C-alpha positions as CSV (number, residue, x, y, z in Angstrom):
1,X,0.0,-0.2,0.1
2,X,0.9,3.7,-0.6
3,X,-0.8,6.1,0.7
4,X,-2.0,8.1,-1.7
5,X,-5.3,10.3,-0.8
6,X,-6.1,11.9,3.2
7,X,-9.5,12.4,3.8
8,X,-10.4,14.8,6.6
9,X,-13.3,16.0,8.6
10,X,-13.4,19.6,9.4
11,X,-15.0,20.4,13.1
12,X,-12.3,19.6,15.5
13,X,-9.9,18.1,13.1
14,X,-8.4,20.6,10.8
15,X,-9.9,23.4,13.1
16,X,-11.4,24.1,16.9
17,X,-14.7,25.0,16.3
18,X,-15.7,23.5,19.7
19,X,-16.5,26.2,21.3
20,X,-18.4,28.0,18.3
21,X,-20.3,24.7,17.9
22,X,-21.0,24.7,21.6
23,X,-22.1,28.3,21.8
24,X,-24.2,28.3,18.6
25,X,-26.3,25.4,20.5
26,X,-26.6,26.9,23.8
27,X,-27.7,30.6,21.8
28,X,-30.3,28.0,20.0
29,X,-31.5,26.1,22.9
30,X,-31.4,28.2,25.3
31,X,-34.5,30.3,23.2
32,X,-36.0,27.2,22.7
33,X,-36.0,25.8,26.1
34,X,-34.7,28.6,28.9
35,X,-32.5,27.0,31.2
36,X,-32.4,23.6,30.5
37,X,-29.4,22.8,28.7
38,X,-25.7,23.0,29.8
39,X,-22.5,23.4,27.4
40,X,-21.8,19.5,28.6
41,X,-24.6,18.6,27.5
42,X,-24.3,20.4,23.8
43,X,-20.6,18.6,23.8
44,X,-23.0,15.4,22.7
45,X,-24.2,17.4,19.6
46,X,-20.5,17.7,18.1
47,X,-20.7,15.0,15.2
48,X,-24.0,14.4,14.3
49,X,-25.6,16.3,11.4
50,X,-28.0,18.7,12.1
51,X,-30.7,17.3,11.1
52,X,-30.4,14.0,13.1
53,X,-29.6,16.3,16.4
54,X,-32.7,18.6,15.9
55,X,-34.9,15.4,14.9
56,X,-34.2,14.7,18.3
57,X,-34.8,17.8,20.0
58,X,-36.8,19.4,18.4
59,X,-38.9,17.3,15.9
60,X,-41.7,19.6,14.7
61,X,-39.0,22.6,13.8
62,X,-36.3,20.6,12.3
63,X,-35.8,23.2,9.2
64,X,-36.3,26.2,11.5
65,X,-33.8,25.3,14.2
66,X,-31.3,24.5,11.9
67,X,-31.7,27.8,9.9
68,X,-31.6,29.1,13.3
69,X,-28.4,27.4,14.0
70,X,-26.5,28.5,10.8
71,X,-27.3,32.2,11.1
72,X,-26.0,32.6,14.5
73,X,-23.1,30.0,13.2
74,X,-21.8,31.6,10.6
75,X,-22.3,35.2,12.1
76,X,-19.9,34.4,14.8
77,X,-17.7,32.0,13.0
78,X,-14.5,33.8,12.4
79,X,-14.2,34.9,16.5
80,X,-14.9,31.8,17.9
81,X,-12.3,29.4,16.5
82,X,-8.6,28.4,17.1
83,X,-6.3,26.8,14.7
84,X,-4.5,23.5,16.1
85,X,-0.5,23.7,16.3
86,X,0.8,22.3,13.1
87,X,-2.2,21.9,11.2
88,X,-1.7,23.8,8.1
89,X,2.3,23.4,8.1
90,X,2.1,19.2,7.9
91,X,-0.8,20.1,5.3
92,X,1.4,21.9,3.1
93,X,4.3,18.9,3.9
94,X,2.1,16.4,2.6
95,X,0.7,18.3,-0.6
96,X,4.7,18.9,-1.3
97,X,4.8,15.4,-1.2
98,X,2.3,14.4,-3.4
99,X,-0.7,13.2,-1.8
100,X,-3.9,14.4,-2.6
101,X,-5.9,15.7,0.1
102,X,-9.9,16.2,0.6
103,X,-12.5,17.2,2.9
104,X,-15.5,15.1,4.2
105,X,-17.6,16.4,6.7
106,X,-21.2,17.1,8.0
107,X,-20.4,20.8,7.7
108,X,-22.1,22.5,4.4
109,X,-19.9,23.5,2.0
110,X,-20.0,27.0,2.0
111,X,-19.2,27.1,5.9
112,X,-16.1,24.4,5.2
113,X,-14.8,26.8,2.9
114,X,-14.8,29.7,5.0
115,X,-12.9,27.8,7.4
116,X,-10.2,27.1,5.4
117,X,-10.5,30.7,4.0
118,X,-9.8,32.1,7.9
119,X,-7.1,29.0,7.7
120,X,-5.4,30.2,4.8
121,X,-5.6,26.2,3.4
122,X,-8.2,26.7,0.8
123,X,-5.7,26.1,-1.7
124,X,-4.7,22.6,-0.4
125,X,-7.4,20.8,-0.7
126,X,-8.8,19.7,-4.2
127,X,-12.6,19.8,-2.9
128,X,-15.1,19.4,-0.1
129,X,-17.7,16.8,0.7
130,X,-20.5,18.4,2.6
131,X,-23.9,17.7,4.2
132,X,-25.3,19.3,0.8
133,X,-23.0,16.9,-1.8
134,X,-24.7,13.9,-0.6
135,X,-28.2,11.7,1.3
136,X,-26.4,9.9,3.6
137,X,-23.7,11.3,6.1
138,X,-21.7,9.9,8.1
139,X,-21.0,7.0,9.5
140,X,-22.6,6.1,5.9
141,X,-19.8,4.9,3.6
142,X,-21.4,7.4,0.9
143,X,-19.4,11.1,1.4
144,X,-16.1,9.0,1.4
145,X,-17.1,6.8,-1.1
146,X,-17.7,9.8,-3.2
147,X,-14.6,11.4,-2.3
148,X,-12.5,8.4,-3.7
149,X,-14.5,8.4,-6.9
150,X,-13.6,12.4,-7.7
151,X,-10.5,11.6,-6.4
152,X,-9.9,8.2,-8.9
153,X,-8.0,6.5,-6.1
154,X,-8.1,3.0,-5.3
155,X,-9.8,2.5,-1.6
156,X,-6.3,0.7,-0.5
157,X,-4.3,4.1,-1.0
158,X,-7.0,6.2,1.0
159,X,-7.2,7.2,4.8
160,X,-10.2,8.7,6.5
161,X,-9.0,10.8,9.5
162,X,-11.2,12.6,12.3
163,X,-12.1,13.3,15.7
164,X,-15.3,11.4,16.1
165,X,-16.9,7.6,16.3
166,X,-18.8,8.6,12.7
167,X,-15.6,9.6,10.9
168,X,-14.2,6.0,11.9
169,X,-17.2,4.3,11.1
170,X,-17.3,5.8,7.7
171,X,-14.1,5.0,7.0
172,X,-14.5,1.3,8.0
173,X,-18.0,1.3,6.2
174,X,-15.9,2.7,2.8
175,X,-13.1,0.4,3.0
176,X,-10.4,2.4,3.7
177,X,-7.8,3.3,6.7
178,X,-8.6,5.2,9.5
179,X,-6.9,7.6,12.0
180,X,-8.3,9.2,15.2
181,X,-6.7,12.3,16.3
182,X,-5.7,12.2,19.9
183,X,-6.8,16.1,20.5
184,X,-10.3,15.1,20.1
185,X,-13.1,17.0,22.1
186,X,-14.4,13.3,22.9
187,X,-11.0,12.1,24.2
188,X,-8.4,9.6,22.6
189,X,-10.0,6.7,24.4
190,X,-13.5,7.7,23.2
191,X,-12.0,7.0,20.0
192,X,-9.7,3.8,20.7
193,X,-13.0,2.2,21.1
194,X,-13.5,1.9,17.3
195,X,-10.8,0.9,16.9
196,X,-8.9,3.1,14.0
197,X,-5.8,2.0,12.1
198,X,-3.9,4.9,14.0
199,X,-4.1,7.3,16.6
200,X,-2.7,10.8,16.0
201,X,-1.2,13.2,19.0
202,X,0.1,15.6,16.8
203,X,-1.1,16.3,12.8
204,X,2.5,16.0,11.9
205,X,2.6,12.3,12.5
206,X,0.7,12.0,9.4
207,X,4.0,12.6,7.7
208,X,5.7,9.3,9.2
209,X,3.0,7.3,8.5
210,X,2.8,8.7,4.6
211,X,6.5,8.0,4.7
212,X,5.8,4.0,5.9
213,X,3.3,3.2,3.4
């Protein structure tokens, strides 16, 4: 196997959006359910699609709640996100080595692009697959398989990298290698339960993995 392509989740993997996501949920849920949800509760909503989350919380108001979430999230995006150490530098090194890079996320493509522009990393990725690209989101393999098809590479040469179980399971369901990131808000031990092929302690670990593949 020669690693030729890497697929990345976005939130909590490439960019630290945890505070943004939690504060957005707190804002929209406090308006709808005053005093019922804490920031700790909102941590559980990190990972699943907004549709999945609001179908559980407000089944009769899903579209309305998603729209409120997206408006607040987009308006406050740039002030509430932070970068992870070494991410952009590692992506640049991978690109120099000829590794092909793409994103597979449950965010909308326009919001992914907003984050990439803020990071100065948009030019490093060939494309990004978002919730608005597919019918079935992670852990369904559809978005990963779509990315593989767009790249025109073999499954054996691809790895899916993410901070949540949806990412690992989507990769496994698609038949590719998987890696969890130790900086996940869910914690390294949580990710290990899903048996990823690798756990990254730092994004630069990918350089070693690629060299050894």
